[in-house]
N, C-alpha and C positions, 0 to 999 in steps of 0.2 A: 538668489536667483532673480528676485523681483527687481534688483538694481541694474540688470542688464539693459542697455539701450537697444533699440531695434537694430542699429548698426552692429553693436556688440554681439547681439544674438546671431545676426546673419554671419558675422565672421566666425563665431563659435561653431556654428553648424558647418561652415565651409572648411574648418580645420579638421573635421572628422574624416578619417579614411573611409573609402567606399567599402572595403572589406568589413570594417567595424559596423557600418550600417547594415550590411547583409547579415552579419552575425546577430546583431540586436533584433532586427526584424524577424530573423529566423526563430529566435527564442520566443518572441512575442507571438508569432504564428503557431508555434508548437503549443503554447499555452492556450491559444484560442481554438485551435482545430480539434484537439484530441480528447476533450473530456466527455464527448457526447456518446461514445460507445462504451457504456458501463465504466467510464473513467479508466479504461484499459485494464480491467480486472484480470489478474492472472489466476484463473481458477483451475489450472492443470487439466484442461479439456480443450478439444479442438476448436469449439465455437468461440472460445476466448482468444486463442492464439492469432487467428486471422485478423483480429482488430489491432493487435499489438505490433505485428511486423511492420506495417507502414510507419508507425511512430519511430521504431528502431532505425529503419532505413533513413528517415528524415534526420535523425540525430547524427548518423554517420556522415551524411552529406554535409551537415553543419560542421562537424568536426574537421572535415577536409578543408573547408573554408577557413576555419580557425587555425589550422596548421599552417596554411599559406600566410595568414596574417601574422602569426608568431614568428615565422621565418623572416618576414620583412621588418618586424619590430625587433627590439633588443631584448628578446627573451633570455633569461639567465637563471641558472641553477642557484646563483648566489643571491637569492631573494626568497621571501616567503611564498610568493606566487609560484616561483619555479618549483619549490619543494612540494607545495600543495598540488600542483598540476601533475607532478610525477606520482605523488602519494595516492591520489585518487585513481590513477591508472593502475597502480600496483594492487589496489583493492580489487579492481576488475580482474587483474591477472591471477589473483588468488582464487577467484571463481573458476578460472580456466584450469588452474592446477588441480583444484578439487574435482573437476570433471573426470580426471583420470581414474579415480576410484569411486565413481558415482554409483549410488544405489539406483538412480533413474537416469540413465545416460542422456536420453532426449531432453529431459527438463534441466539437466545440468548444462547442456549446450544452450538451451533456451534462456536460462538465467544468466549465463555468461554473456550472451548477446544483449540482454536487458541491462546488466550492470555496466557493460562498456558504454551503452547508450547514455546511462545516467552520468557516468564519468565525463562523457563528451559534453553533455549539457552543463555540467559544473565548470569545466574548463572554458567553454564558450562564454558563459555568464561572467566568469571571473575576469575575463579580458574585454568583454564587450561593454559592460556596464560601468566602466571607469568614469565616464563623463556624465554629467547630470542629464543631458539630453537623451542619451541612450538608456540611462536608468529609468527615466520617466516612461519610455515606451514599454519597458518590461513591467513597470508598476501598473500602468493603465491596462495593459493586457491582462495581468493577474486579477486586478480588482474588477475590471469590466466583465471578464469571463465568469468570475465568481458570482457576480450579481445576476448574470444570465442563468447560472445554475440554480440560484435561489428562486428566481422568478419561475423557472421551469418547474421546480418542485411545487410551488404554490399553484401553478396551473393544474397540476395533477391533483393536488389537495382539494381544490375547489371544482374539479371535474371538467374543465374545458379541454384538457388533453389527457389521453391515456397512454402511459408508457409502462410496459410490463415491470411490475414490482417497484415502481416509483412510490407506490403505497404498498409496503411489505406486510403481508398478513402474518402476525405472530400469535402466540397463545393469548395475548392480552388485547388483540385488536390490530387495526392497521397503524403502521408506523411510517412516517415520512422518510423517504430515501433519495428522492430526485434521481439523478443519473446513476448513483452509486449502487442502488438496489440492496443496500445494507445500511440499516439505520445508524448503527454505532459509528461506522466510518464517516457517514455523512455528518453526524454530530461532532466528531473531531474536526472535520473540515470547517463546519460552521463556527466552532469556537475560534479557530485561527482567523476566520474572516471577521467575526464579531470584534475581536480585540484589535485587528488591523483597522477596521472601520472606525472604531472609537478613537484610534490614534489620529486618523485623518480628520475626524470631526473636531478633535481638540487642537490640532496643530496646523491645519491648512491656513494659508495667508489670505486666500480669496474667499469672500463670503459665499459665493455660489458653489464652491467646492465643499465648504462646510455643510451647506444645505443639502447637496446631493448625497453626501455620505450619511448625514443625520437622518434623511428620509429612509435609508436602508436599514437602520438599526432595528426597527420593529419587525419587518419581514424576516430578518436574520434570527432574532431572538425567538419569535413565535415558531419559526421553522425548527429551531433547535429544540424547543420544548416538545414539539410534536414528533421528534424522533424517539422520545421516551428513553433516552440513553442514561443509565445510572452512572456508568464509568466516566462519561464526559463531565457530569456534575462534579465528581470527586476531584478531577484534575484542574478545575477552574481556579482555586486558590493558588495552586502550584504555579500555573502559567502567569497569573496576575502578579504574584510576588516576585517572579523572575524578571518581568518586563518593567515594573514600576520604577526601579532605580535608574532607568535610562532617561526618565523625564525630569524636567526641572520641578521644583517644589510646587509652583503654581499649576503647572501642567498636570502634576500628579493629582492635585485636588480636583481640577476640572475633569480629569479622566474618570475619577471615582464618582463624582457628582453626575456626569453624563451617563455613566454606566447604571447608576441607581435609578435615574429618571427613565432610561430606556427599559429596564427590567420591570419597574413598578407599573409604568403605563401599559406596557405590552401585556403584563399579567392581568390587568384590569379588563382587557378585551379577549383574553385567551379562552375564557369559559364558553362564550357564545361561539367563537370560531371552532373550538373543539367539538361542541355538540353538532354544529352544522356540518363539519367535515365527516363526522361519523354517519350522518344521514346521507351525505353525498356519496360516501364510499359504498353504502348499501345500494345505491342506484347505479353507480358507475362500474364498480369492480366486478369481475366475472365470478360466476358461481357454477355449480355442477349443472344447472339447468340452462344457463345462458352465458353468452360471451360478454366482453367488456363493452362499455358504452361511454358517451360523453354527455355533458349537460350544458345548456346555453348559459353564457355569462349573465344574461338578463333574467334567468329563472330566480325565484325568490331566495333560495338558499345560497347559491354562489354570489349573487348580487349583494346580499346582506353581508356575507363574509368579506368580500372585497372592500365594501364601504367601511366595515369595522377595521380592517387592516389599514385602509387609507387614513381613517380617523386617528388611529394609534400613531401612524407615521407622521402625520401633520402636527399632532399635539407634541410629540417628542421633538420634532424639528423646530417647532415654534418656540418651545421653552429653551432649547439649547441655543438657538440663534439669539433669543432675547438676552440670555446670559452672556453669550459670546460678544455681542455687539455693545450691550449696555453696561454690563457689570464686570466683565473679565479684567479690564484695565484697572478699575477701581479696586477690585478684590486683590489684584496683584500688588498694588501700592500698599494696601492694608496688611498683607501677609508678608511683606518684604522683611520686616524685622524678625518675624518668626523664621523665615527662610534662611536668614543670616546666622541664626543660632547654631551652635555646634551640635551636631547630631540630628539636625533637622531632616536629613534624608531618611531617618528612621520613623518619623512621625506618621507618614501616610501608610507605610507597611504595617505599623502597629495598629493604625486605624482599620486597615484591611483585615487583620487578624481578628480584631474585636467584632467588626461587622460580620465577618465570616462565621465566627462562633455564634453570634446572635441569629444569623440566617439559618445556620445548621440546626440550631435548637428549635427554631420556629418551623422548619420544613421537615425535620426528621422525627420530631416528637408529636404525639397526638394532641393537637391544640386547635382552638377555633380558627386561627389564621390558616393552617394547612387545610382545614375543611373547606376553605373558600376556593381551593384549587379544583379544576375539573377532576372527576373521579379517576380516570385512567392515570393522570399525572400523580394524584395523591397516592394511588395504589403503588406506583413505581417508586416513589420517594420513600414510602413506608417500608420498603424492602431493601433499602440501602444499608447493608451491614456486611461484616466479613464472613458470615455464616450462610449467606444466600447462595443459591446453586451456581450462578455464573462465576462468582469469586472462587468457590471450591473447585469448579471444573477447570478454571484457568490455572490454579495452583497445581492441579493434577497434570495439565499439559506441560507446565514448566518443569515439574519434577521428572516427567517422562522424557522431556527434551534433554535435561541434564544427564539422565541415565543413558540416553542414546549417544550423547557426545562422548561418553567414556570409552565407547568402542571406536570412535572416529575423532580422537582428541586434537590432532594438529590441523589438518586441512578439511575436516568435516567429511560428509558423505555426498557432497555435490549439491547443486541447485535442485530443488524439488525433493530433497531427502526426507523432509517431514512427511509429506503425503505418501511417500513410498514405504517408510519404515515405522510410522507411528503404531501400526497394529502389532508390530513385533515387540514393542517396548511399553505399550499402554498398560495402565493399572486396572482399567475396567473397560467394558465394551462400548466406549463412546465412539462417535464418528466425526472426525474433523480433519479436513485436508489442510487446515491452517493452524499454526502453533499459537495464535492469538498474542504474539509478542514479536515485534521486529527483531529484538536482540536475541531472543531464544531461537527464532528461525534462522538468524544469521549464524549463530553458534552451531546449529545442527548442519547447516549447509557448508560452511567454510571453516569450522573448528575454532579453536582458541586463537590461532594465528590470525585468521580472518576477522574474528570479533574484536580482538585487541587492536588490530590495524584500523578497523572501522571506528572504534572508540577514540583512538589516538587522533584520527582525522577530524572527528567531530570536536574533540577537545581543542585541537589546534585551531580550528576555524573560530570557535567561540572565544577562546582566550585572546586570539589576535584581534577579533572584533571589539571585545571589551577594552582591551589595551589601547587600541587606536581611538576608540570612541571617547575614552577618558582623556587621552593626551592631546587630542586635536579637536577641540570644540568647534573650531571654524569649519570643519568638514561634516558636522552632524547634519542630519536632514532626514528626508522621508525614506531613506534606505533602511531605517529602523523597521519598516514594515516587513522587509525580508527576514530580519531577525525574528520578529513576532510570529510570522507564518511558520518558519522553520522550527522554532521552539515549540509552538503549540502542536504541530504535526508530530514531532519527535516524542513529546511527552505522552500524547494519547496513543501513539503507536507502540509504546512500551507495554500497553495492556490490551492491544487488539491488533488485527492484521491490516491496518491502514496501508502499510507499505507494499502489500500485495496488489494494491491498485497502482499500476505503473505510472499513471498520471500523477498521483499524489507523491510518489517517490521522485518523479521528475521535478515536481514543484519544489520538493525539499532540496534537491541538489542544485536547482537553479537559484533558489533563495540563498543557499550557503555561498555560492559563488558571487551572486550579485551584492550581497551585504558587505563583502570584503572588497569588491571592485573599486569603490570610491577612494580607498586608501592604497591603490596600486602603486603610485609613485613613492609612497613612504615605506614600501615593503622590502627595500633592499637590506641585506644583512650589513653588519658593521663595516666590514672591509670595503664593500661596495659604496656605502655611504661616505666613508672617508675619502675614497677615490673621487667621488663626485664633488665633495667639498673642496678638494685641492685641484680640481680641474684635470685630474689624471696625472698631475706632476708628482713625481716621487718625493718622499720626505727627504730631508737633508741627510746626505750620506747614503741614500738608497741607490739601488741598481736600476738604471734606466731601462734595462731589458725587461723588467717586470711588467711594465705597461704593455709592451707588445705581447708578452706571454699571456697576460691576463685577458687581453682583447682576443687573442687567438682561441683561448680556452672558452671564452663566452661564445665566440663564433662557432666553434666546433660543437659546443653543447646545444646551441640553438639549432644547428643543422641536424644533429643527431636526434633531438627530441621531435622536431617538426617532421623529419623523415620517418621516424618510428611511428608516429601517430597517423601519418598518411598511409603507410603500409598496413598498419593495423586496421584502419578504417576501410581500406579497400578489401582486405581479407574478410572482415566482418560483414561488409556490405555484400560481398559475393555469397557468404554463408546465409545471410538473411534472405537474399533474393532466391537462393536455391530452395530454402524452406518454403518461401512463398509459392514457388513453382510446384513444389510437392503438394502444397495445400490446394493449388489449382487443379492438379491432376486428380486428387482425391475428390474434390467437389464435382469435377466432370463425371467421375465414375458414379457418384451418388445421384447426380442428375439423370444419368442414363438408366440407373436402376429404378429410379422413381417413375420413369416413363412406363415401365412395365413391359416394354417390348424388346429389351436388349437381351441378347444371348450371353451365357456365362463367358464364352470366349471373348466377346466384345468387352465385357466388364473387366476381365482380368488384365487387359492391355493397360488402361489408365491407372488401375489400382496397383499393378506391378511397377509402373513408372513412378508412382508416388512413393512406394516402398524403396525403390532403387535410389531415389533422390534423398529420402530421409529414412534409412533403415531402422533407426532407433524409435521411430514414432509408432507406438503400439496401436493407436487407434486405427491406422491403415491396415495393420495385420489382422486386427479383430474383425473388421468389416469383411475382409477377404475370407477369413475363416467362417464367418456366418454364411456367406454366399456358397462356399464350398460345402458347408454342412447341408444346406438346402438341396443342392444338386446331388450330393452323395446319397442322401436319404431317398431321393427319387430314382437314381440310376444304379447305385452301388458299384460304380466304376472304380477300379483300382487306382487309376491315375489321379483321381480327385483325393483319394485317401493319402497317397504318397505326397501329393503337393501340399495337402493340409498338414501332414506330419512335418514336412520340411519347413513350412511357414511357421508353425507353432514352435518348433525347436529354435529357429532363428529369433523369433520374438521373445522367447524365454531367455535366450542368451543376452539379448539387448535390453530387456526390462524384467529382471528376475523377480522383482517384488510386486509385480502387477497381479492382483487377485484374479482378474478376468482371464489373463493368460494362463495362470496356473490351473484354473478350472477348465479352460478349453483344452489344455494339454492332457489333463486327466481324461476328458471325454474322448479325445482322439487316440490316446494310448489304449483305452478300453476297447475301442472299435478295432484297433489293430491286434488285439489279443495279447498285448504286452503287459501281463499282470505284474511282473517284477518291477518294470518301469513305472507302472501305475502306483504300486505301493510306495516306491521311492518318492514319487511326486506327492503322494498323500502325506508322507512324513515331512517333506519340505513345506507343504502348506500348513501343517500343524505348527511348525516352528515359526513360520513367518506371520501367521494370522491367529494369534493365540487366544483371541476372544471372538472368533468367528465360528458360531455353532455349526455352520454349514460344513466345515472341514471335519469337525468331530463326528457329525452324522455320516458323512461319506466314509470316514476312516473305520468307524465301528461296523457299518453295514458291509463294507468291502472285506474287511478282515474276517468277519464271520462267514461271509459268502465264500471266500477263497478257502477258508478252513474246511468248509463242507465239501468242496470239490477236491481238495488235496489232503488226503488222510495222513500222509507222512509228516505234514507240517501243521496239522490241525491244532495240536496243543499250543504250538508256538504262536500261531496267528490268533487263536482265541484268547490266549493270555494277554497278547498285545491289545486286543479289543477291550478286555476287562480293565487293563491299565488305563486306557484312554477314557473309559467310563468313569473310573475313579478320579481321573484328572478333571473331568467335567464336574463331578461332585465337589471336588476341592475348590474349584473356581466359584461354584454356586455359593459355597459357604463363605468364601472370601468377600463376595459382594455384600454379605450381611454386615460387614465391618465398615461399609461406606457411611459417612454422616447422613442422617435422615434427610437433610436439606439437599444433598447432592444427588443429581439424577444419575441413574445407572448407565443410560445409553441404550444400545441395542439389546434386544432380548437375548438371554443366555440361559437355556434350560433344556432338559431332555425333550427330544421330539418323539413322536409316535414310532418312527422307524428305528430310532436308537433303542427305545424300550423293547421293541419286538426282537431286535437282534440280540440285545443283552439277555433277554429272557431265554433265548435258545442256549446260550452258554450255561445258564444256571439250570 
C-alpha cells in the first residue's frame, strides 16, 4: 500500500463504485453508532428491544443497497462468495422456519429479524471490503470505536462519568463493564481488542500508527484485569496459539515480546489503580442512602490513577518503539537462519506453551509472585478450577440445553426458546435467561439443522481464509485483524452469552465477511476460473453454445439472488417498522399512565393498538391486565372482567411459557369462579415451572381449599395435594446431591402456607 503514488491512489479511489462506498461507509457507521446503548443487549425485555430495532432497520437498508450493487456486478453462484452469501441467508431462514413451532413466538420473530440483519452485514462486508481502501474504513471504524469504549470504561472507573452498571456490583466488589454492563462479555471483547492492537503494534509500517496502538495496550490490559473475568483468562492461550501461525517468525517473536512487556508493565501499576478505583467507587456508585455521583478529574484519587495509567502507557510505548525502530531489523537478520530451519513455525507456539505453563503455575498456585497482585485479582485467580461454582453452573446449563434439544431436535424451539423453556428442563432452581454458550443457545433455538449449518458456515469461512492466506502471500495484510477479532469473540462466546449482545454478533459477522473480502477475485470455482483463463473461449472440440448458456445462467442467478434479498429486506423492514410503531404506542400509553390523570378508556386506546400491531408481545398484555386489575378492584364491573379474561387467554395462546401470564390467568380464572379452569392452569404451571416454589404453594393451597368446599371430590383433590407435597420433598432431597461448590439458585422449600394446608390433610 505504501508503494502507491499520489496519482495511483487518486485513480484507485476513482475506480471504486459509488454503491461500494455507500456499503463500506454504512458498515463503518453501524460499528460507530450502535455500541453505546448497552451494546444492543438482547435481554428479552421491552427496554432492550427499543434499542435494537433501529440497528436492524439500518442493516436492512444497507442490504438493499448491497442487492443493487450485486445486481450491477457479476455476482455468481459459481464462486465461494456466491455460496457463502446464500448460506448465511439460509441460516437466517432456519430461524424463520423455527418460529413456526416457537415456544416464545414474539422472541422467535425478534430473533429472526436480528439474524437476517446479521446476515445482511456479512454479505455487505463480504462485497464492500474487497479493496484495501474500503477495508481500511472498516478497520479504522472498528479499532477507533473500540478505543472509545475502553476510554469510556476508564472514565467510569475513575469517576468522571457515571453510566449505570458500567461498574457492576458483584459479590466480590465492583467489576468494570463499560457499555456492556456485564464484565465477562466486556472481558471477551477486550481480549479481541488486545490481540488486534498487538497485531497493529507489531505490523504497522508507519511509526506514528505503531505509537498510537502501543499507547492503548496498557488501558486495554488494565481494563481487562479489572473485569475480574476468570473465563477470559482461560481462553487466552487458545486464542494466542490459533493466531500466532499467521505471522512470520520474526513477527511472532515481536508479538510475544510486546505482549509480555505490556502485561508486565501494566501489572506493575495495577495495584495502585485497583485500590484507587475501589475508593472512587465508594464515592461515586449509588447506595441505599444516596444516588450516583461523579468526581473531578483533578481530585487526588482520579488524577493519580490517570497519571499512573499514562505512565504505564508511555513506558510500554517507549520500550516498544525503541525495539521497533532500533532493534527489529537487526533482530530479524540474526534470527533469519533460525527462521529458515525446518519446523521453525513451531518454535514460538512451543515457547507460548512453556511461558503459559510457567505463568499458570505462578498465578494459580500460592506463591510470593501471586501475592503481589491486588487482593481482588488474587482472590479471583485462586478460584480458577473446574470445581468452582460458575463452571459447575455452566455445565448444568449445557446439560439442560442438550436435554431440551431432544424434544426439539431438528429446527429447535425458535428464537428466545431458552428463556421460555429453561425452567421446564432445569436440573435445579437457578435463574438465567441466557444459556451462557452461543452454540448451546443456537442448538436450543434452531435445533441440530441450524447448529450444523452455523458450524458449516463458520468452518467454510475459516478454511477459505486459511487457504487463501497460505496460497497468496502477496494479499496478506491488516485484514488479519478481522480474523483475530472474530476468532476471539467466537472462542469466548462458547462459554458465555457474548452473542446475546447484538452489537458483538454484528461485529462477528462483519469480521467474517471482511476477512474474506480481499480474496474476492480469487474465489471463483474451478469451472469459472478455467473460463476466465481461456477468455470464455470453449476448449477444443467444445460446444460454443456453452458460453451463452453459462452467461445466461449467471445472469439469471444474479437477478434471482438480488431480487430475493431486496424483497426479503423490504418485508423485514416493514416488520421491524411495525414493531417499532407498536413500541411507540406502548410507550405513549405508559407516558399517559405516568401522568396520573388519564382515564382507563384513554389508556386502553394506545395499549390496544400496540397489542394489535404486535399481538405476540406479552409485555403489552401484562401492562393492560395490570390496569384492568386496578380498575376491576375499584369498580367490580363485569366488562373489565370479560376484557381481562379475553386478553389473558390471547396472551397465553401467544406466549404459553410466560410465567407472569400463567400467574395472571390463574388470578383472573379465580375471580371468574372457574375452579376447573384454575386447577388445569395450576397443573400446566407445575409442568412448565418445575422448580418454582410459587406454583407448588398455589397448587397445594388451592387443592386443599377446593376439597374443603367440594365433598364429592375431597379425597381426589386432597390426594393430589399430598402428591404435590411429596414431589416438593423429593426435589428438596435432590438438591442435596448438588456439589458443595455449586450454588442452588432460588430458594426451594416448604412455605408456611404449604405447611398449614398439608397439616389439614393429615
